C-alpha positions in Angstrom: 100.4 103.1 106.1 103.4 102.8 108.8 106.0 105.9 109.2 109.8 105.4 110.2 111.9 108.6 110.4 115.3 108.7 107.9 116.8 108.4 111.0 116.0 104.7 112.2 116.8 104.0 109.0 120.2 104.7 109.1 121.0 103.7 113.0 118.7 100.8 112.5 118.5 99.0 109.0 117.7 95.4 110.1 114.8 96.5 111.7 113.4 98.4 109.1 114.3 95.6 106.4 112.4 93.6 109.1 108.9 95.5 109.2 109.3 96.6 105.1 108.5 92.4 104.8 105.5 92.5 107.7 103.6 95.5 106.5 104.8 95.5 102.9 105.3 99.2 102.3 106.6 102.2 104.6 106.8 106.4 104.7 110.6 107.3 105.5 110.5 110.5 106.9 112.8 113.4 107.4 112.1 116.0 110.3 108.6 114.5 110.9 107.6 115.2 107.3 107.1 112.6 104.5 109.7 112.2 101.9 109.6 108.9 100.7 107.8 105.2 100.4 109.4 102.0 100.6 107.8 99.4 99.0 108.6 95.9 99.4 109.4 94.1 96.4 111.6 90.4 95.6 113.6 90.0 92.5 110.3 87.8 91.4 108.0 90.8 91.7 110.2 94.0 91.3 109.6 94.7 87.9 105.8 94.1 88.1 105.8 96.2 91.1 108.0 99.3 89.5 105.7 99.2 86.5 102.9 99.2 88.4 104.3 102.3 90.1 104.9 103.8 87.5 101.4 103.3 85.6 100.2 105.3 88.8 102.8 107.8 88.4 101.2 108.5 85.0 97.2 108.4 85.5 98.4 111.2 88.2 100.3 113.3 86.0 97.3 112.9 83.5 94.5 113.4 86.2 97.1 116.7 87.4 96.8 118.0 83.3 93.7 117.4 83.1 92.6 119.7 86.2 95.3 122.2 85.1 93.4 122.4 81.5 89.6 122.5 83.0 90.6 125.4 85.5 92.0 127.1 82.6 89.1 126.5 80.3 91.1 124.3 78.1 89.0 120.9 78.2 86.2 123.5 76.3 89.0 124.0 72.9 87.4 121.9 70.0 89.5 119.5 68.5 90.5 121.8 65.0 91.6 124.4 66.8 93.6 122.0 69.7 95.0 120.9 66.5 95.9 124.4 65.2 97.8 125.0 68.8 99.9 122.0 68.2 100.6 122.5 64.6 102.1 125.6 65.9 104.1 124.6 68.9 105.5 121.8 66.4 106.3 124.4 64.0 108.3 126.9 66.6 110.3 123.6 68.0 110.9 122.2 64.2 112.3 125.8 63.5 114.0 125.9 67.1 116.0 122.6 66.5 117.1 123.4 63.2 118.4 127.2 64.0 120.2 125.3 66.9 121.7 122.5 64.5 122.5 125.4 62.1 124.7 127.0 64.4 126.5 124.0 65.3 128.3 124.0 61.8 
């Protein structure tokens, strides 16, 4: 993957857009550190590109959640215990919402 500084993007955007068409994606850096990614898309491919990015972001979040759960030993909870924890969290949330709604009168 090719890197482009934010300064280069600011000073010479036309050259960056040309590189983007050639490379298909570029990493934007600030002070030498990656800050973002430019991904080539057209009017015809924009929705597909965005859907793919969102799907990958969701998958990466699921992997992180599973890793944290495994590190905390939560991956070994029984289904019954997990349902109990979720049920309690829902009860607390409902009670909190009712309290907030009651205070709005």
